[in-house]
N, C-alpha and C positions, 0 to 999 in steps of 0.2 A: 407255606403255612396251610393248615387245614381249615376247612369250613369257609367262614366269612372273616376268619382272622386277619388283622392287618399286619404288615410286615414289622418285626422287631418287637412284637408283644411278648414280653419276657415272662409272663405268666406261663407260656408254653415252653415246653422243655426244648423243642428243636431250636428255638430262637438263642436259648441260653447255651446250648451246645456250640452254635455258630460263633458266638462271641467267646466262649472258653477257647476254641481252637485257634481263633486269631490271635488272642491274647497269649496263648502258650507257644505259638510258633511265629512271633513277630517277623515280618519280612518274608516269611515262607508261605503264609497262608492269607488269602484274601477271602473273607467270608461275606457273602452277599445274601440277604433274606428278601423274600417277595411273597406277597400275597398269591393265592395259587391262580388267581384271575388276571395276574399282571404278567403273563408270559412275554408279551412284546417288550416291555420295559425290562425284564430280566435279560432278554437276548440281547438287547442294545447295550446293557450294562456290561454283559459278558464279553462281547466283541470288542467294546472299548477297552477293557481290561486285558485283554489279549493283544490288542495293538497291531504290532507288525510281526509278531511271533509266528513262525511256521505252524500251520494247523497241528500238523503231527506231534508236535512238542506240547500241546495243551495237557495240562493234568488236572482234570476236572471230577469233582465228586458232587454227586447229586443226591439229596435226601429229603423226606418229608414225611407228613403224617396224614392220614385221612385223604382228603381231596388234594393236599399238598404231595402226597406219596403217588397218586395218580398222575399229578402235573410233572412229577420227577420223570415218569416214563414218556409222557408227551414231549417233554422238553428234550429229553435225550433223543427222541425221534427227529425233532426239528434240527438238532445238532448234526445227526447223522446225514440228513439231507445237505448240510453244509460241508460235510467231510471232517467234522471235528470229532475226535475220540473223547470218550468218557471212561475214566478208571473204574468207578463204581457207582452203582445207584442203590440206595437203600429205601426201602419202602416199609413204613410202619403203619399197619392196619389200614392198608390202602382201600379207599372207596372209589369205586369208578365214578368219574364225572360224565354227564351226559354228552355223547358224542366223541368220547375218548375211549381208549383201550388200555388198561393198566396191567394186562396179563402177559403181555408179548415184549420182551426186551429186545430192542433194536441191536443190529450187528456191531455198531460202533461202541458198544459198551462191553468193557473187557470182563466185569464182574458184576454180578447182582445179587441182592439178598432180600428176602421178604420176611418180615415179621408180623404176625397177626394174633388176633383172639376171636373167639367165636361167641361170647356171651352176649345177651342182649339182642336187640333189634337192629343195632348198628355195629357191624364188625367188618373186619377186613377180609381182602381177597386171600384165599388159601393157598393158591399155587400160581407161580409165574414161571414162565419158560422161555428159553431163548429162541430168537426168531432163526439163528444161525449157531447151534451148539459148537461148532468149530471155532467160532471167534468170541463166543460169551460164555463164561462160566457162571452158572447159577450156583451160588454157594449154599442156598438152602431155602427151605419154607419152614419157619420156626414158629410154632405155637406157643403162646403165653396163657396162663390161666391165674385169675386173682382171686377165686372163690376162697381159697385157704389162706391167702396172704394178701389182705387188701392193701391198695397203695392210696395214701392220702393225695386229694386232689384240691388243695386250698386255691382260693381265688377264681374258681369256675363258678358260672351262674347255677342257681337252683335247677334250671331247665336241663343243663348239662349233666348235672349230677343225677337227676332223677331219670333221664330218658337215654342217656348214653354213657353210664358210668363205667362200663369196662373199657369203652372206646377211649375215654380220657385217662383211665388207668394206665393203659399201656403207654399212653403219651408222657406219663410221670413216673414211668418205671426206672429207678435209678440204676438198677442192675443192667436193664437192656440198654439204656443210653451209654453207659460206661463201656458196654461192650461195643457199641457202634462208634463212640470216639476212638476207641482203641483200633478199630478197623481203618478209620480214616487216618489216624495218626501214623499208622503203618505206611500208608501210602505217601504221607509227607516225609517221614523218615527215609523210606527208600529213595524218594526223589532227591533229598539231601546227599544221601550216600552216592547216588549216581553222578550228581553235579560234583562232588569232591573228587570222584575218580577221573572225570572227564578234564577237571582243572589240574589234577596232578600229571595227568598224561600230557597235558599241553604246556606245562611249566618248563622253562629252559633248564638244562642240567649243566654242571661244570664239566 
C-alpha cells in the first residue's frame, strides 16, 4: 500500500484488486496486502505461505502504488537474496522511499512493468530498467494523463485531493487497473494450464 495507508484499506484500488483476484481464483490465488513499512511481516507471511515448496516453484506477483510500488522493488530484491523468483512486478506511480531504489529491477524478476503520470508535484518514476536484461523483461514504462479525462477519487481526504490529485487519480483509474488485473490473471491461468499438463502426464494410462 502507498503512503501511510494501512493494509486492506479498500478505499484504495490496489486493495480491492487483491481481494477481487482471490475471489475470482479461489484456491489458485492467495492475496496478501501490507503497508509499505511492514516488509518484515510481509516476508514472514510469504515464507509461511510457501512452506516446504521448492523455491524455484514459487509463483509470486508483486504490485503497489506510490511508496507501495517502491517497496515492491525492494521486496523483490530481498526475495532475490533468498533465491526466490518473482513472475511479475507492477509499479503504479512509484515514488522512491528514502534509502531505497525503485528504478532497477533485480534479476529474480521475470517481467516488470511501470505505469506513471507526470502532473502535479507528486508523480511517479518515469523509467525502470532491468539489472540483468537477459533475465528480466521490462514490459514498458507507460504514461497516463488525466487532464482531459479526470478520474473520480471518492473517499480521499481534502489534502490528497488538493495536493496530489493526479497521483491518486492513477490509483483509481479503472482502465489501468483492469489492465493490471488481466496481466496478473494471465499468470494465474498459465500456472493452472501447466499444472493440468503435468497432472495429465503423470496420470496412469490403460
